[in-house]
One Martini backbone bead per residue (centre of mass of N, CA, C, O) as a GRO file, in nm:
protein
  323
    1MET     BB    1   0.080   7.452  -2.231
    2ALA     BB    2   0.388   7.421  -2.348
    3SER     BB    3   0.577   7.558  -2.615
    4TYR     BB    4   0.734   7.247  -2.698
    5ARG     BB    5   0.958   7.144  -2.976
    6PRO     BB    6   1.227   6.958  -2.992
    7ALA     BB    7   1.271   6.881  -3.291
    8VAL     BB    8   1.244   7.164  -3.418
    9ILE     BB    9   1.453   7.308  -3.242
   10THR     BB   10   1.700   7.132  -3.310
   11VAL     BB   11   1.704   7.184  -3.615
   12THR     BB   12   1.713   7.497  -3.601
   13ALA     BB   13   1.985   7.509  -3.430
   14LEU     BB   14   2.181   7.439  -3.670
   15ALA     BB   15   2.213   7.721  -3.784
   16PRO     BB   16   2.375   7.878  -3.558
   17VAL     BB   17   2.594   7.664  -3.542
   18SER     BB   18   2.698   7.709  -3.828
   19TRP     BB   19   2.759   8.017  -3.796
   20GLY     BB   20   2.990   7.964  -3.578
   21THR     BB   21   3.203   7.877  -3.823
   22THR     BB   22   3.271   8.131  -3.994
   23TYR     BB   23   3.527   8.249  -3.868
   24ALA     BB   24   3.718   8.007  -3.908
   25VAL     BB   25   3.686   7.983  -4.216
   26THR     BB   26   3.769   8.271  -4.291
   27THR     BB   27   4.060   8.275  -4.151
   28GLU     BB   28   4.168   7.984  -4.283
   29PHE     BB   29   4.053   8.003  -4.615
   30LEU     BB   30   4.022   8.306  -4.680
   31PRO     BB   31   4.045   8.599  -4.794
   32ALA     BB   32   4.145   8.894  -4.694
   33ASP     BB   33   3.946   9.170  -4.677
   34ARG     BB   34   3.646   9.029  -4.806
   35PRO     BB   35   3.341   9.059  -4.689
   36LEU     BB   36   3.151   9.116  -4.934
   37PHE     BB   37   3.236   8.880  -5.110
   38THR     BB   38   3.159   8.669  -4.901
   39GLY     BB   39   2.859   8.744  -4.889
   40LEU     BB   40   2.806   8.689  -5.188
   41MET     BB   41   2.907   8.382  -5.185
   42ARG     BB   42   2.685   8.297  -4.988
   43ALA     BB   43   2.410   8.396  -5.122
   44LEU     BB   44   2.379   8.363  -5.436
   45PRO     BB   45   2.446   8.060  -5.485
   46ALA     BB   46   2.238   7.957  -5.281
   47GLY     BB   47   1.986   8.079  -5.412
   48LEU     BB   48   2.015   7.945  -5.693
   49LEU     BB   49   2.006   7.656  -5.591
   50LEU     BB   50   1.719   7.669  -5.461
   51LEU     BB   51   1.570   7.756  -5.717
   52ALA     BB   52   1.641   7.499  -5.879
   53LEU     BB   53   1.496   7.305  -5.677
   54ALA     BB   54   1.207   7.447  -5.657
   55ARG     BB   55   1.082   7.593  -5.914
   56VAL     BB   56   0.999   7.886  -5.780
   57LEU     BB   57   0.828   8.189  -5.818
   58PRO     BB   58   0.718   8.473  -5.761
   59ARG     BB   59   0.394   8.633  -5.690
   60GLY     BB   60   0.307   8.933  -5.701
   61ALA     BB   61   0.360   9.051  -5.384
   62TRP     BB   62   0.617   8.852  -5.351
   63TRP     BB   63   0.831   9.025  -5.481
   64TRP     BB   64   0.850   9.245  -5.251
   65LYS     BB   65   0.863   9.061  -5.005
   66ALA     BB   66   1.121   8.904  -5.081
   67SER     BB   67   1.297   9.158  -5.105
   68ALA     BB   68   1.261   9.259  -4.814
   69LEU     BB   69   1.364   9.002  -4.672
   70GLY     BB   70   1.638   8.992  -4.818
   71ALA     BB   71   1.738   9.264  -4.707
   72LEU     BB   72   1.715   9.208  -4.401
   73ASN     BB   73   1.853   8.906  -4.380
   74ILE     BB   74   2.097   8.984  -4.601
   75GLY     BB   75   2.170   9.253  -4.763
   76ALA     BB   76   2.204   9.420  -4.486
   77PHE     BB   77   2.322   9.229  -4.271
   78PHE     BB   78   2.600   9.151  -4.378
   79PRO     BB   79   2.742   9.432  -4.408
   80LEU     BB   80   2.685   9.530  -4.115
   81LEU     BB   81   2.830   9.300  -3.971
   82PHE     BB   82   3.112   9.342  -4.096
   83LEU     BB   83   3.150   9.636  -4.012
   84SER     BB   84   3.133   9.588  -3.705
   85ALA     BB   85   3.365   9.376  -3.682
   86TYR     BB   86   3.593   9.582  -3.788
   87ARG     BB   87   3.524   9.839  -3.570
   88LEU     BB   88   3.515   9.651  -3.326
   89PRO     BB   89   3.585   9.508  -3.059
   90GLY     BB   90   3.607   9.210  -2.943
   91GLY     BB   91   3.266   9.088  -2.951
   92MET     BB   92   3.064   9.333  -2.961
   93ALA     BB   93   2.881   9.247  -3.196
   94ALA     BB   94   2.773   8.991  -3.047
   95VAL     BB   95   2.641   9.139  -2.813
   96VAL     BB   96   2.440   9.301  -2.978
   97GLY     BB   97   2.315   9.048  -3.119
   98SER     BB   98   2.210   8.915  -2.841
   99ALA     BB   99   1.960   9.132  -2.837
  100GLY     BB  100   1.748   9.015  -3.035
  101PRO     BB  101   1.514   8.910  -2.848
  102LEU     BB  102   1.428   9.200  -2.766
  103PHE     BB  103   1.355   9.305  -3.045
  104VAL     BB  104   1.150   9.082  -3.115
  105ALA     BB  105   0.956   9.133  -2.883
  106GLY     BB  106   0.877   9.419  -2.976
  107LEU     BB  107   0.791   9.351  -3.272
  108ALA     BB  108   0.581   9.132  -3.196
  109ALA     BB  109   0.391   9.329  -3.051
  110LEU     BB  110   0.335   9.511  -3.306
  111LEU     BB  111   0.289   9.275  -3.547
  112LEU     BB  112   0.164   9.005  -3.366
  113GLY     BB  113   0.052   9.043  -3.063
  114GLN     BB  114   0.309   8.961  -2.875
  115ARG     BB  115   0.347   8.976  -2.556
  116PRO     BB  116   0.587   9.034  -2.342
  117THR     BB  117   0.739   8.883  -2.091
  118ARG     BB  118   0.930   8.887  -1.816
  119ARG     BB  119   1.080   8.629  -1.888
  120THR     BB  120   1.178   8.715  -2.166
  121LEU     BB  121   1.341   8.965  -2.078
  122LEU     BB  122   1.524   8.821  -1.875
  123THR     BB  123   1.639   8.607  -2.068
  124GLY     BB  124   1.764   8.809  -2.268
  125ALA     BB  125   1.960   8.940  -2.065
  126VAL     BB  126   2.113   8.681  -1.991
  127ALA     BB  127   2.215   8.613  -2.274
  128ALA     BB  128   2.380   8.874  -2.317
  129PHE     BB  129   2.563   8.838  -2.069
  130GLY     BB  130   2.683   8.564  -2.143
  131VAL     BB  131   2.810   8.649  -2.413
  132SER     BB  132   2.994   8.871  -2.294
  133LEU     BB  133   3.173   8.668  -2.133
  134VAL     BB  134   3.279   8.515  -2.389
  135VAL     BB  135   3.374   8.767  -2.605
  136LEU     BB  136   3.502   8.963  -2.431
  137ARG     BB  137   3.768   9.185  -2.406
  138ALA     BB  138   3.973   9.403  -2.402
  139ALA     BB  139   3.982   9.716  -2.411
  140GLY     BB  140   3.820   9.953  -2.635
  141THR     BB  141   3.735  10.167  -2.869
  142LEU     BB  142   3.435  10.290  -2.950
  143ASP     BB  143   3.270  10.282  -3.250
  144ALA     BB  144   3.007  10.446  -3.375
  145LEU     BB  145   2.965  10.307  -3.650
  146GLY     BB  146   2.989  10.016  -3.548
  147LEU     BB  147   2.753  10.032  -3.346
  148LEU     BB  148   2.533  10.107  -3.551
  149ALA     BB  149   2.572   9.858  -3.730
  150ALA     BB  150   2.502   9.647  -3.513
  151LEU     BB  151   2.217   9.750  -3.456
  152ALA     BB  152   2.112   9.735  -3.748
  153ALA     BB  153   2.156   9.431  -3.785
  154THR     BB  154   1.969   9.340  -3.555
  155VAL     BB  155   1.712   9.479  -3.656
  156SER     BB  156   1.701   9.351  -3.936
  157MET     BB  157   1.680   9.052  -3.845
  158SER     BB  158   1.435   9.089  -3.660
  159ALA     BB  159   1.239   9.196  -3.874
  160GLY     BB  160   1.264   8.951  -4.063
  161THR     BB  161   1.155   8.742  -3.863
  162VAL     BB  162   0.874   8.868  -3.812
  163LEU     BB  163   0.781   8.897  -4.111
  164THR     BB  164   0.801   8.599  -4.184
  165GLN     BB  165   0.569   8.525  -3.987
  166ARG     BB  166   0.347   8.721  -4.080
  167TRP     BB  167   0.346   8.627  -4.396
  168GLY     BB  168   0.469   8.367  -4.452
  169ARG     BB  169   0.329   8.170  -4.717
  170PRO     BB  170   0.241   8.073  -4.996
  171GLN     BB  171   0.042   7.875  -5.148
  172GLY     BB  172   0.248   7.589  -5.201
  173VAL     BB  173   0.499   7.710  -5.047
  174GLY     BB  174   0.808   7.646  -4.940
  175PRO     BB  175   1.102   7.706  -4.764
  176LEU     BB  176   1.293   7.671  -5.003
  177ALA     BB  177   1.186   7.901  -5.183
  178LEU     BB  178   1.193   8.132  -4.977
  179THR     BB  179   1.499   8.117  -4.935
  180GLY     BB  180   1.583   8.163  -5.231
  181TRP     BB  181   1.464   8.443  -5.263
  182GLN     BB  182   1.628   8.587  -5.038
  183LEU     BB  183   1.919   8.518  -5.125
  184THR     BB  184   1.901   8.641  -5.406
  185ALA     BB  185   1.820   8.927  -5.328
  186GLY     BB  186   2.059   8.976  -5.136
  187GLY     BB  187   2.289   8.921  -5.342
  188LEU     BB  188   2.204   9.149  -5.545
  189LEU     BB  189   2.260   9.377  -5.336
  190ILE     BB  190   2.569   9.312  -5.279
  191ALA     BB  191   2.720   9.312  -5.550
  192PRO     BB  192   2.766   9.620  -5.613
  193LEU     BB  193   2.906   9.681  -5.341
  194ALA     BB  194   3.148   9.492  -5.369
  195PHE     BB  195   3.266   9.615  -5.638
  196LEU     BB  196   3.284   9.911  -5.538
  197VAL     BB  197   3.465   9.861  -5.274
  198GLU     BB  198   3.663   9.591  -5.368
  199GLY     BB  199   3.630   9.504  -5.649
  200ALA     BB  200   3.769   9.262  -5.780
  201PRO     BB  201   3.808   8.950  -5.762
  202PRO     BB  202   3.989   8.723  -5.618
  203ALA     BB  203   4.218   8.494  -5.602
  204LEU     BB  204   4.173   8.134  -5.606
  205ASP     BB  205   4.215   7.863  -5.420
  206GLY     BB  206   4.139   7.559  -5.297
  207ARG     BB  207   4.068   7.658  -5.009
  208ALA     BB  208   3.872   7.883  -5.092
  209VAL     BB  209   3.673   7.712  -5.249
  210GLY     BB  210   3.598   7.529  -5.011
  211GLY     BB  211   3.499   7.756  -4.824
  212TYR     BB  212   3.273   7.865  -5.012
  213LEU     BB  213   3.116   7.604  -5.035
  214TYR     BB  214   3.046   7.578  -4.738
  215LEU     BB  215   2.903   7.853  -4.704
  216ALA     BB  216   2.686   7.815  -4.929
  217VAL     BB  217   2.565   7.538  -4.840
  218ALA     BB  218   2.573   7.489  -4.524
  219ASN     BB  219   2.582   7.796  -4.401
  220THR     BB  220   2.326   7.886  -4.594
  221ALA     BB  221   2.124   7.709  -4.746
  222ILE     BB  222   2.064   7.512  -4.510
  223ALA     BB  223   2.050   7.704  -4.266
  224TYR     BB  224   1.823   7.896  -4.376
  225TRP     BB  225   1.616   7.682  -4.422
  226LEU     BB  226   1.593   7.599  -4.123
  227TRP     BB  227   1.520   7.879  -4.015
  228PHE     BB  228   1.256   7.933  -4.185
  229ARG     BB  229   1.120   7.676  -4.097
  230GLY     BB  230   1.110   7.751  -3.794
  231ILE     BB  231   0.942   8.012  -3.818
  232GLY     BB  232   0.682   7.842  -3.920
  233ARG     BB  233   0.675   7.660  -3.621
  234LEU     BB  234   0.753   7.898  -3.445
  235THR     BB  235   0.824   8.144  -3.261
  236ALA     BB  236   1.006   8.426  -3.281
  237THR     BB  237   1.131   8.400  -2.998
  238GLN     BB  238   1.237   8.113  -3.014
  239VAL     BB  239   1.427   8.153  -3.253
  240THR     BB  240   1.605   8.395  -3.141
  241PHE     BB  241   1.712   8.224  -2.888
  242LEU     BB  242   1.921   8.064  -3.080
  243GLY     BB  243   2.146   8.274  -3.149
  244PRO     BB  244   2.366   8.229  -2.911
  245LEU     BB  245   2.488   7.967  -3.045
  246SER     BB  246   2.695   8.104  -3.228
  247PRO     BB  247   2.913   8.219  -3.023
  248LEU     BB  248   2.945   7.950  -2.877
  249THR     BB  249   3.052   7.790  -3.117
  250ALA     BB  250   3.296   7.972  -3.175
  251ALA     BB  251   3.436   7.913  -2.904
  252VAL     BB  252   3.462   7.604  -2.939
  253VAL     BB  253   3.618   7.609  -3.207
  254GLY     BB  254   3.856   7.777  -3.101
  255TRP     BB  255   3.940   7.559  -2.893
  256ALA     BB  256   3.950   7.293  -3.078
  257ALA     BB  257   4.097   7.420  -3.358
  258LEU     BB  258   4.274   7.701  -3.252
  259GLY     BB  259   4.376   7.702  -2.941
  260GLN     BB  260   4.170   7.841  -2.757
  261ALA     BB  261   4.106   7.961  -2.457
  262LEU     BB  262   3.904   7.885  -2.161
  263THR     BB  263   3.764   8.052  -1.918
  264PRO     BB  264   3.573   8.065  -1.641
  265VAL     BB  265   3.406   8.303  -1.741
  266GLN     BB  266   3.326   8.180  -2.014
  267LEU     BB  267   3.186   7.928  -1.900
  268THR     BB  268   2.972   8.085  -1.747
  269GLY     BB  269   2.853   8.227  -1.995
  270MET     BB  270   2.772   7.970  -2.146
  271ALA     BB  271   2.570   7.870  -1.934
  272LEU     BB  272   2.384   8.116  -1.939
  273ALA     BB  273   2.318   8.122  -2.245
  274PHE     BB  274   2.211   7.832  -2.266
  275GLY     BB  275   1.989   7.857  -2.054
  276ALA     BB  276   1.838   8.087  -2.201
  277THR     BB  277   1.781   7.931  -2.459
  278MET     BB  278   1.605   7.713  -2.325
  279ALA     BB  279   1.400   7.906  -2.188
  280GLY     BB  280   1.307   8.040  -2.468
  281GLN     BB  281   1.136   7.767  -2.561
  282ILE     BB  282   0.922   7.840  -2.348
  283GLY     BB  283   0.614   7.898  -2.356
  284PRO     BB  284   0.330   8.017  -2.277
  285ARG     BB  285   0.079   7.959  -2.072
  286ARG     BB  286  -0.231   7.818  -2.097
  287LYS     BB  287  -0.547   7.843  -2.032
  288ALA     BB  288  -0.774   7.647  -1.916
  289ALA     BB  289  -1.057   7.521  -2.000
  290ALA     BB  290  -1.365   7.503  -1.916
  291PRO     BB  291  -1.568   7.274  -1.814
  292ARG     BB  292  -1.813   7.080  -1.945
  293PRO     BB  293  -2.102   6.955  -1.938
  294LEU     BB  294  -2.240   6.663  -1.933
  295ALA     BB  295  -2.388   6.454  -2.133
  296PRO     BB  296  -2.617   6.255  -2.184
  297GLU     BB  297  -2.660   5.943  -2.230
  298GLY     BB  298  -2.653   5.915  -2.590
  299ALA     BB  299  -2.582   6.185  -2.661
  300VAL     BB  300  -2.524   6.445  -2.901
  301ARG     BB  301  -2.274   6.664  -2.947
  302PRO     BB  302  -2.238   6.956  -3.068
  303SER     BB  303  -2.073   7.139  -3.290
  304SER     BB  304  -1.890   7.439  -3.281
  305SER     BB  305  -1.902   7.478  -3.609
  306GLY     BB  306  -2.205   7.379  -3.713
  307ARG     BB  307  -2.136   7.076  -3.792
  308GLY     BB  308  -2.285   6.805  -3.811
  309GLY     BB  309  -2.105   6.537  -3.654
  310ARG     BB  310  -1.843   6.702  -3.590
  311PRO     BB  311  -1.586   6.676  -3.414
  312GLU     BB  312  -1.415   6.892  -3.211
  313ALA     BB  313  -1.129   6.767  -3.231
  314TYR     BB  314  -1.115   6.786  -3.540
  315VAL     BB  315  -1.149   7.090  -3.571
  316SER     BB  316  -0.901   7.174  -3.401
  317ALA     BB  317  -0.680   7.016  -3.564
  318GLY     BB  318  -0.765   7.170  -3.854
  319SER     BB  319  -0.709   7.444  -3.758
  320GLY     BB  320  -0.559   7.694  -3.889
  321PRO     BB  321  -0.275   7.800  -4.007
  322ARG     BB  322  -0.045   7.701  -4.256
  323ARG     BB  323   0.326   7.717  -4.283
   0.00000   0.00000   0.00000
């Protein structure tokens, strides 16, 4: 059967859809040229809010695991993403980011033993091409530092996604606590960098306060909780193929709210990227098990688990790790 869980996929997809509104909110509501402060205001308040709700702190090895995941998914990803967006011509950072499914496929093969299929690689290439049609603009000089930052941001988030699935969660800890740990750790990493590079926080008016509240609560706390919840229920490849929904949402918001036109080329790219996103949700087909010979009528078939009288269907349904 195909590994396709529409309800889980749809809820997880709300995360990149929310992230697609970040650009519009940042440009319309927030102070200009303060990307690190914005990253800090997104991560740390959201993490502290989730910690207060979950009331669970890491224990043992999970102190360093949560710190590592927070650095990869938040603390390193946010600054690198902002740096690439400022130094590259329009949309190039999003194009590099859309290659995330290919990075995840490679890392999943190394760390999770999930060999990428030709369909996965082809679908990832189509998604990146579709996004490039949507976001790329007139030519500009490619900045080497910006390009390296975009690649590093994509690798950082991809590694965080794969490691989040590899490590799972501690027994009895839900995705709310795990998300709070990562956002708090990532925010604490960004804080000294923001004050060192950008100085004291800017003065905020009512629009800016509202914008930061939206980014912290809906765009970060809720969105990342949905994202990490999805990682625990889907494959790493399925989750990362939802990433192209972010630039697609940004393009739609720009058209609907900011009056930006969509050309036929962009519409074609949107169709390709969305189709690749949907195709990326269909997992590899599993080979059907060979049928077993029927037992004589009235006979009791022994359980494959070695526990007498326990039906095989019940053993199968209850086995395997729960994330």
